[in-house]
N, C-alpha and C positions, 0 to 999 in steps of 0.2 A: 373545624376550621372556620374562622370568622370571615365574614364577606369582605373586609378590607384586604385580606390575602389573596382574594380572587379577582381584584382589580387588574387591569391590563394596561401595559404601556407600550407604545410603538418603538420598535428597534429596527435600524437599518440592516439589510443583508439577510443572508441564509442562516436560519437558526437550526438547521438539521445537522446538529453535531452532538456530542463529539464523535469523531471516526478515528480509526487506527491510521496513524502514519504509514505510508508505504514507500519502499524504495523500488522504483521501476528500473529495471535493467535492460539495455540493449547493447548490442555489439556495435561499436562505431569504429570504422577504419580499422576492423580486426581486434579491438581491444573492448573489454567490458567497461561500461559506463553506467553510473546510477545517477538518478535524481530523486529528489523528494517531492511526493504528492500528498496533500494534505485532504483533498477531496476525491474520493473514489466510490465507486457504487457496484455492488454486484447486482445482477438482475436475471431473470428466467432461472429462478431457483439456484443460482450460483454458477451456470453454465458460462456466463459472459461477466466482464467486468468493464466498467466505463471509468475513464477519467479525462480531463482536458488538460492541455498544457500549451504554453506558447510556442508558435511555429519557430521561434528564434532559438529555442533550447537546443543544445548539442545532441542530446538523447534523441531528439526527433529525427535526425539524420539516420541513426541506426534503426529505428523503428520502420522509416520508410524503406531503407536498403534491404532489410531481411523480412519484412512483414511478421516480425515475432518481437515479443518483449517479455519480461518477467515481472511478477510482483512479489516483493519480498516484504515480510513483516518484521521489523526490528524490534528487539526488546529494549527495555529501559537501559540495560548495560551498554547499548550501542547508540546513546544519544549523542555523544561527541562526533562519531563517524557520521551519524545522520545529519547533524548539523553542517558538517563540512560538505556533505552531498547536497545540502540545501542552500548553501551559501557560495559555493565555487563551481565553476564551470569546468566541465571536462575537457574544454579547449585549453585550459590552463593547468590543470592537475590531473594525474592519473588516479581517478577515484577507484579503479579496480583494484589498485595496489593496497587500498584501505581493508580489504578483505580476502578471504579465501574463495575463490570463485569456482563454481562448478556448473556443468551442462547437463540437461537431460535428454529427452526424446528429440528436441527440435534443433539441437546443436547450434543455434545461434541466439538463444535468450539466456544470457548469463545469470546465474543465481548465486546468492551469499550464502556460505555454508553457515556463518554465524547466527544468521536469522532463523528463528524456530520454525517460521512457516515460508514456504516458497511455492510460487504456482507460475508454471509456463503458459503463454498464450500466444495463439496465432492472431494476427490482426483480422477482424472480420469486416470492419468498416472504419473509414476515417471521415468525419465530419467537419466541414470548414465553417469557422465561427470568425472570419475575417483575420484577426490577430492570433487567434487560438484555434487549436484543433480538438475536436473530441475524438477520443481513441475508444474503439469498442474491440475488446479482445475475447476470443473464444478460449475458454480454459482447456487445455490439452492434459496436462497432469498437475497434480499438487504433491508436495512433499512436506513432512514434518518430522523434527527429531522425535524418535520414539518416546523419550521421558516427559514430553509435553502432552501425552495421550493418556486416555484411560478407556477401559471397555465397559459398555452398559448395554445390556440386553443384546449381546453379540454383536455390536457395532463400536467401532473405533471412533472416539470423539476427542476434540481437542480440549485440554484443561486451560483456558485463558488466564485463570489465577497463576499457573506456573510460568506462562509465556511472558507476562508482564509487558504487553505491548504499549508503545509509545502512543498516546492519544492526542489528537489535534482538536483543540476547542476554538470555534468561530463565535461570533456574535458577543464576544467578550475581549479578552486580552490577547487573542490570536497566539496561544501559548502551547507548550507540551505539558500533558498531564499523565497520570498513571490511572490505570483501571481500578475501580473500587471493588468492594466485596459482592459475591455473588448472591444474588436474592432468589429465593425459591419458596414457593408455599406448597402446601399438599396438594393443591388443585393443578399445579403445572404438570 
């Protein structure tokens, strides 16, 4: 690689991307509702999930009311429904009607059956950022459709190549992308 290719240019914003798009689910006024989050972060080895959202979002009401939520990872074939969840308010349309909804152990964190991966969470902490809130959820249970898994060394693992998650890219054109090929070397 020549040195010209190593020169740097300053760019505005957070370049920690791409990340999978998630649909956060909450029960609002007794009905499932979902919104799109492009920035989410698992931490403490996946035991917690963090995301932030505007206090004015309809889903925020359900998160506060029940202190539960779900994280649903849509596949590429759900891009139309995901786009609706990201562009319309649950105050105006019934987003739960877009999907087959189900509930797990928490009973108040609606999940989307069509999404390959679902995670139900209890609110651990809500951080106040003036117009926005940071939501930290403790993972209670995770669910995955069995045909998106494989076994390796007696451990069940996800095959992201089969899931085809929608990827959100920032620092560029702020658009949806698909996941590329798996890279693996003998040393991994």
